[in-house]
Each structure stands twice: as structure tokens, then as C-alpha cells.
Backbone as a chain_set.jsonl record, in Angstrom:
{"seq": "MAKTPEGIIQAYGMAELKKRGCLVRKIGYEGRRGCPDHLVLVPVRTVMKTTRGDIIDVPPCILFIEYKATEDTQPEEHQLREHERIRQHGGDVRVIGSKAQVNHLVRELFPCE", "coords": {"N": [[41.388, -0.539, 17.61], [38.084, -1.575, 18.697], [34.761, -0.914, 18.139], [31.813, -0.047, 20.02], [28.271, -1.274, 19.171], [26.729, 0.93, 19.258], [27.948, 2.495, 18.336], [29.146, 2.042, 16.252], [26.597, 2.149, 14.439], [26.167, 4.414, 14.277], [28.93, 5.655, 13.612], [28.046, 4.942, 11.009], [26.306, 5.992, 10.47], [27.157, 9.042, 10.575], [28.964, 8.939, 7.843], [26.933, 8.457, 5.948], [25.697, 11.097, 5.734], [27.254, 12.925, 5.688], [28.302, 12.701, 3.502], [26.676, 13.248, 1.842], [26.387, 16.078, 2.235], [25.318, 17.096, 4.278], [26.053, 18.834, 7.449], [27.413, 17.601, 10.021], [27.572, 17.004, 13.502], [28.717, 15.637, 16.604], [26.953, 16.288, 20.103], [26.608, 17.686, 23.578], [25.575, 18.484, 26.515], [26.1, 21.05, 29.189], [26.394, 19.626, 32.302], [23.445, 19.026, 32.369], [21.185, 16.591, 31.359], [20.628, 14.23, 28.797], [20.822, 14.865, 26.518], [20.712, 14.681, 22.592], [22.339, 12.172, 20.423], [23.593, 13.384, 17.481], [23.964, 16.418, 16.638], [22.401, 17.222, 12.869], [22.478, 19.379, 9.906], [20.984, 19.593, 7.768], [21.417, 20.039, 4.043], [20.163, 22.095, 1.249], [17.843, 20.643, -1.055], [17.622, 19.535, -3.707], [14.642, 17.821, -5.665], [12.598, 15.972, -7.343], [9.343, 16.367, -8.197], [7.238, 13.275, -8.376], [4.734, 13.938, -10.185], [3.912, 16.15, -11.807], [6.827, 16.146, -12.764], [8.14, 18.466, -12.103], [10.719, 19.829, -10.988], [11.937, 20.563, -7.9], [13.426, 22.841, -4.901], [14.309, 21.411, -1.827], [13.83, 22.882, 1.129], [16.595, 23.527, 3.848], [16.876, 21.239, 6.561], [16.954, 21.164, 9.576], [17.962, 18.465, 12.862], [17.995, 16.054, 15.104], [19.718, 13.523, 16.436], [19.523, 10.283, 17.541], [21.339, 7.706, 19.339], [20.883, 4.219, 19.143], [21.905, 1.107, 20.234], [20.901, -1.229, 18.898], [17.595, -1.153, 16.677], [15.716, -2.257, 18.856], [16.573, -1.483, 20.859], [15.08, 0.934, 23.652], [15.693, 4.65, 24.343], [16.736, 6.027, 27.559], [15.071, 7.057, 30.093], [15.337, 10.13, 30.77], [16.654, 10.631, 28.33], [13.79, 10.242, 26.965], [12.283, 12.263, 27.828], [14.194, 14.484, 27.046], [13.841, 14.868, 24.45], [11.17, 14.88, 23.861], [10.87, 17.615, 24.806], [12.792, 18.775, 23.177], [10.947, 18.359, 20.92], [8.704, 19.429, 21.255], [8.801, 22.034, 20.723], [9.207, 22.422, 18.298], [11.886, 20.588, 16.903], [13.316, 18.013, 15.278], [13.768, 14.978, 16.302], [15.046, 12.122, 15.856], [15.149, 8.227, 16.772], [17.558, 6.271, 16.27], [18.763, 2.703, 15.473], [20.496, 0.991, 14.079], [21.936, 0.021, 10.901], [20.217, -0.149, 8.275], [18.032, 1.727, 8.94], [19.37, 3.795, 9.426], [20.066, 4.215, 6.42], [17.089, 4.299, 5.688], [16.729, 6.6, 6.774], [18.539, 8.533, 5.079], [17.434, 8.165, 2.626], [14.13, 9.455, 3.549], [15.181, 12.261, 3.056], [16.709, 12.431, 1.146], [15.177, 11.578, -1.756], [15.582, 11.488, -4.129], [18.094, 9.911, -5.284]], "CA": [[40.258, -0.41, 18.417], [36.296, -2.085, 18.507], [33.985, -0.082, 18.717], [30.239, -0.442, 20.595], [27.714, -1.862, 18.741], [26.389, 1.874, 18.849], [29.803, 3.431, 17.816], [29.774, 1.23, 14.841], [25.819, 2.877, 13.511], [26.819, 6.415, 14.523], [29.675, 6.03, 12.287], [28.165, 5.329, 10.003], [24.882, 7.246, 10.321], [27.715, 10.28, 10.214], [29.614, 9.036, 7.04], [26.624, 8.743, 5.259], [24.928, 12.088, 5.703], [28.434, 13.748, 5.576], [28.779, 12.248, 1.844], [25.488, 14.392, 1.17], [26.619, 17.442, 2.519], [25.125, 17.325, 5.738], [27.348, 18.798, 8.506], [26.826, 16.467, 11.627], [28.479, 17.521, 14.878], [28.353, 14.97, 17.867], [26.694, 16.904, 20.683], [26.067, 17.401, 24.874], [24.883, 19.557, 27.255], [27.045, 21.129, 30.222], [25.616, 20.218, 33.638], [22.775, 18.701, 31.703], [21.668, 14.772, 31.119], [19.597, 13.758, 28.145], [20.842, 15.086, 24.904], [20.994, 13.737, 21.42], [24.016, 12.098, 19.964], [24.734, 14.041, 16.977], [23.165, 17.723, 15.767], [22.389, 17.07, 11.665], [22.326, 20.242, 9.204], [20.564, 18.843, 6.009], [21.306, 21.659, 3.133], [18.941, 22.225, 0.549], [18.255, 19.489, -1.521], [17.196, 19.235, -5.107], [13.959, 16.881, -5.912], [11.975, 16.168, -8.23], [8.334, 15.841, -8.536], [6.466, 13.082, -9.732], [2.688, 13.89, -10.257], [4.134, 16.859, -13.311], [7.754, 16.44, -13.937], [8.28, 19.682, -11.545], [12.08, 20.013, -9.821], [11.883, 21.633, -7.105], [14.279, 22.577, -4.34], [13.883, 21.108, -0.655], [14.405, 23.524, 2.252], [17.115, 22.63, 4.715], [15.992, 21.12, 8.011], [17.698, 20.774, 10.973], [17.772, 17.377, 13.411], [18.421, 16.05, 16.145], [20.081, 11.651, 16.235], [19.498, 9.684, 19.309], [21.363, 6.095, 18.178], [21.017, 3.373, 19.859], [22.761, -0.289, 19.515], [19.226, -2.141, 18.49], [16.438, -1.176, 16.561], [14.811, -2.381, 19.691], [16.613, -0.449, 22.595], [14.607, 2.094, 23.655], [15.852, 5.541, 25.153], [16.506, 5.779, 28.978], [13.815, 8.33, 30.818], [15.463, 11.042, 30.808], [16.04, 11.01, 27.257], [12.763, 10.447, 26.279], [11.618, 13.772, 28.434], [14.783, 15.902, 25.913], [13.197, 14.425, 23.102], [9.872, 15.164, 23.992], [10.828, 19.131, 25.109], [13.172, 19.114, 22.038], [9.889, 18.187, 19.552], [7.392, 20.936, 21.387], [9.672, 23.539, 19.934], [9.43, 22.5, 16.368], [12.875, 20.342, 16.784], [12.881, 16.493, 15.003], [14.394, 14.262, 16.952], [15.242, 11.074, 15.536], [16.099, 7.3, 17.155], [17.9, 4.994, 15.111], [19.423, 1.103, 16.166], [20.725, -0.106, 12.445], [22.199, 0.801, 9.695], [18.856, 0.124, 7.805], [17.343, 2.656, 9.634], [20.312, 5.224, 8.361], [19.764, 4.373, 5.168], [15.579, 4.931, 5.539], [16.278, 8.315, 7.033], [19.144, 8.85, 4.206], [16.225, 7.885, 1.724], [13.846, 10.573, 3.248], [16.298, 13.43, 3.073], [17.643, 12.996, -0.315], [14.863, 10.735, -1.786], [16.343, 11.423, -5.296], [19.289, 9.501, -4.821]], "C": [[38.812, -0.985, 18.149], [35.695, -1.38, 19.117], [32.555, -0.263, 19.152], [29.275, -0.765, 18.923], [26.539, -0.299, 18.106], [26.857, 2.67, 18.318], [29.396, 2.914, 16.24], [27.797, 1.921, 13.59], [26.026, 4.59, 13.444], [27.844, 6.296, 13.768], [29.177, 5.635, 10.948], [27.152, 6.146, 9.525], [26.449, 8.919, 9.669], [28.277, 10.226, 9.102], [28.42, 9.45, 5.706], [25.625, 10.124, 4.577], [26.098, 12.928, 5.684], [28.3, 13.639, 4.139], [27.533, 13.187, 1.186], [25.244, 15.667, 1.164], [26.015, 17.839, 3.075], [26.401, 17.936, 6.714], [26.542, 18.443, 9.648], [28.103, 17.071, 12.402], [27.746, 16.414, 15.801], [28.65, 16.422, 19.454], [26.63, 16.629, 22.221], [26.261, 18.991, 25.398], [26.119, 19.907, 28.239], [26.017, 21.178, 31.086], [24.07, 19.53, 33.188], [22.725, 16.927, 31.601], [20.516, 14.839, 29.462], [19.622, 14.319, 26.277], [21.522, 14.618, 23.997], [21.671, 13.481, 21.428], [24.568, 13.196, 19.103], [23.196, 15.272, 16.073], [23.402, 17.39, 13.452], [22.026, 18.106, 11.182], [22.012, 19.423, 8.051], [20.514, 20.358, 5.416], [20.657, 21.363, 2.186], [18.993, 21.256, -0.283], [17.039, 19.38, -3.366], [16.308, 18.265, -4.922], [12.991, 16.907, -6.607], [10.226, 15.747, -7.969], [7.609, 15.088, -9.01], [5.141, 13.095, -10.66], [3.542, 15.204, -11.685], [5.699, 16.75, -13.62], [8.545, 17.388, -12.796], [10.159, 19.53, -10.495], [11.516, 21.164, -9.163], [12.887, 20.925, -5.571], [13.276, 22.165, -2.18], [14.222, 22.387, 0.324], [15.595, 22.662, 2.977], [16.612, 22.691, 5.706], [17.413, 20.749, 9.225], [17.445, 19.325, 12.386], [18.548, 17.208, 13.961], [19.131, 14.262, 15.987], [20.272, 11.54, 17.799], [19.874, 7.673, 18.818], [21.663, 5.758, 19.407], [21.347, 2.127, 19.623], [21.7, -0.697, 18.842], [18.48, -1.49, 17.967], [15.495, -1.656, 18.077], [15.329, -2.179, 20.936], [15.803, 0.743, 22.299], [15.721, 3.675, 24.587], [15.318, 5.545, 26.782], [14.864, 7.184, 28.995], [13.985, 9.553, 30.665], [16.053, 11.282, 29.425], [14.865, 11.326, 26.352], [12.147, 12.094, 26.568], [12.733, 15.128, 27.825], [14.348, 15.51, 24.864], [12.416, 14.914, 22.571], [10.085, 17.171, 24.408], [11.435, 19.903, 23.818], [11.705, 19.51, 20.357], [9.022, 19.356, 20.023], [8.262, 21.994, 21.181], [9.998, 23.239, 18.98], [11.225, 21.45, 16.169], [12.088, 19.052, 16.47], [14.028, 16.184, 15.684], [14.37, 12.539, 16.066], [15.72, 9.638, 16.207], [16.074, 6.494, 16.481], [18.996, 4.233, 15.513], [19.662, 0.436, 14.846], [20.893, 0.754, 11.832], [21.022, 0.708, 8.573], [18.383, 1.423, 8.343], [18.126, 4.153, 8.889], [19.889, 5.002, 7.124], [18.021, 4.786, 5.001], [15.768, 6.343, 5.703], [17.332, 8.737, 5.747], [17.728, 9.141, 2.659], [15.091, 9.337, 1.541], [14.146, 11.949, 3.094], [16.51, 13.456, 1.794], [16.716, 11.08, -1.156], [15.192, 10.498, -4.102], [17.012, 10.638, -5.67], [18.619, 7.692, -5.992]], "O": [[38.438, -0.668, 17.02], [35.817, -1.093, 20.308], [31.989, -0.859, 18.235], [29.693, -0.465, 17.805], [25.845, -0.282, 17.089], [26.265, 3.61, 17.787], [29.444, 3.639, 15.246], [27.816, 2.062, 12.367], [25.99, 5.525, 12.644], [27.698, 7.12, 12.865], [29.765, 5.928, 9.907], [27.104, 6.814, 8.492], [26.479, 9.513, 8.591], [28.43, 11.381, 8.703], [28.623, 10.27, 4.809], [25.065, 10.211, 3.485], [25.677, 14.085, 5.65], [28.168, 14.716, 3.558], [27.618, 13.729, 0.084], [24.412, 16.326, 0.54], [25.747, 19.02, 2.853], [27.547, 17.489, 6.653], [25.45, 18.819, 10.072], [29.204, 17.455, 12.009], [26.525, 16.256, 15.816], [29.631, 17.089, 19.782], [26.589, 15.427, 22.482], [26.754, 20.044, 24.994], [27.109, 19.178, 28.179], [25.087, 21.984, 31.107], [23.381, 19.653, 34.2], [23.678, 16.153, 31.698], [19.661, 15.721, 29.377], [18.861, 14.21, 25.316], [22.658, 14.17, 24.155], [22.423, 14.027, 22.235], [25.538, 13.88, 19.43], [22.176, 15.09, 15.409], [24.509, 17.395, 12.915], [20.979, 18.411, 11.754], [22.807, 18.662, 7.499], [19.983, 21.381, 5.849], [20.434, 20.154, 2.109], [20.117, 20.786, -0.459], [15.861, 19.147, -3.64], [16.693, 17.486, -4.05], [12.341, 17.952, -6.582], [10.032, 14.634, -7.481], [7.019, 15.486, -10.014], [4.768, 12.371, -11.583], [3.603, 14.575, -12.742], [6.023, 17.226, -14.708], [9.694, 17.006, -12.574], [10.317, 19.072, -9.364], [10.939, 22.19, -9.524], [13.105, 19.781, -5.171], [12.227, 22.521, -1.643], [15.283, 22.886, -0.053], [15.683, 21.441, 2.841], [15.972, 23.665, 6.101], [18.482, 20.147, 9.325], [16.319, 19.482, 12.861], [19.664, 17.715, 13.849], [18.701, 13.847, 14.911], [20.778, 12.173, 18.726], [19.172, 6.801, 18.305], [22.249, 6.309, 20.339], [21.022, 1.855, 18.467], [21.797, -0.189, 17.725], [18.248, -0.628, 18.814], [14.385, -1.125, 18.119], [14.78, -2.555, 21.971], [15.736, 1.392, 21.256], [16.459, 3.326, 25.508], [14.207, 5.269, 27.235], [14.122, 7.785, 28.218], [13.007, 10.261, 30.426], [15.956, 12.491, 29.212], [14.768, 12.148, 25.441], [11.698, 12.874, 25.729], [12.469, 16.324, 27.958], [14.765, 16.311, 24.028], [12.396, 15.36, 21.424], [9.113, 17.868, 24.118], [11.069, 20.991, 23.374], [11.601, 20.308, 19.426], [8.649, 20.199, 19.207], [8.051, 22.974, 21.895], [11.073, 23.645, 18.537], [11.77, 21.723, 15.1], [10.963, 18.753, 16.872], [15.059, 16.856, 15.723], [13.263, 12.063, 15.814], [16.947, 9.683, 16.297], [15.099, 5.91, 16.009], [20.051, 4.758, 15.868], [19.065, -0.598, 14.548], [20.429, 1.893, 11.859], [20.958, 1.736, 7.9], [18.676, 2.284, 7.513], [17.705, 5.083, 8.2], [19.141, 5.897, 6.73], [17.746, 5.617, 4.134], [15.193, 7.196, 5.026], [16.715, 9.629, 5.165], [17.394, 10.147, 2.033], [14.926, 10.046, 0.548], [13.223, 12.759, 3.006], [16.507, 14.553, 1.236], [17.221, 9.958, -1.167], [14.993, 9.599, -4.919], [16.641, 10.339, -6.805], [19.336, 6.693, -6.05]]}, "num_chains": 1, "name": "protein.A"}
């Protein structure tokens, strides 16, 4: 079964995040549009602070990911409104449109790999 370009990026993102211990869930709203594609719960990560060589733990975080077929594909208006609502309440929403952007997110979340 052939996947859509968005589906390929979504599967790649889910696999890369799960490999690093993240809990990834496909989500949707009942009776409402604009829900991001995935909810990601990122565990505590141990990173090395480069200035003094200290080892520190980065607290867990929660983020939402909206996947798109390409980096140039923009979310629809209703999605943008929902992303803004989530951000206004402290949520972290990312729009990902390529495997390179998935890799960038992974490096941001897990800098010591």
C-alpha cells in the first residue's frame, strides 16, 4: 500500500521519536477541526552543558506536531487558528514537512546524540 508524502514523513517522525523514548500518539478532536496530527510526550533527557562540562537533566516536555507533505505546504486557516489557541495556552506546536525537519527536531530535543 502506497503512502502519501505526508504519511511517509509522519511515519518517519513517529519512528525517530519513539526510538528515543518519546510517547507518540495520533490525535483527533470529536466534533471539531484543526487538531494537530500527533501529540508527543518527550521524556527527561540528560545533556552535557558545554560551558563547564556539567551534566544536566532537561525536564520532560509535551509538543504537538502538524505534518505536511512538503516544507512549503502551509497549514490551512482553521489549523493555524487552532495552533495559535494551543500556543496561547503554553503549548508547543511544530509544523513538519520533511525528513530533514524531523531530524532537526530530534537534534533540538536530543542534542547529545
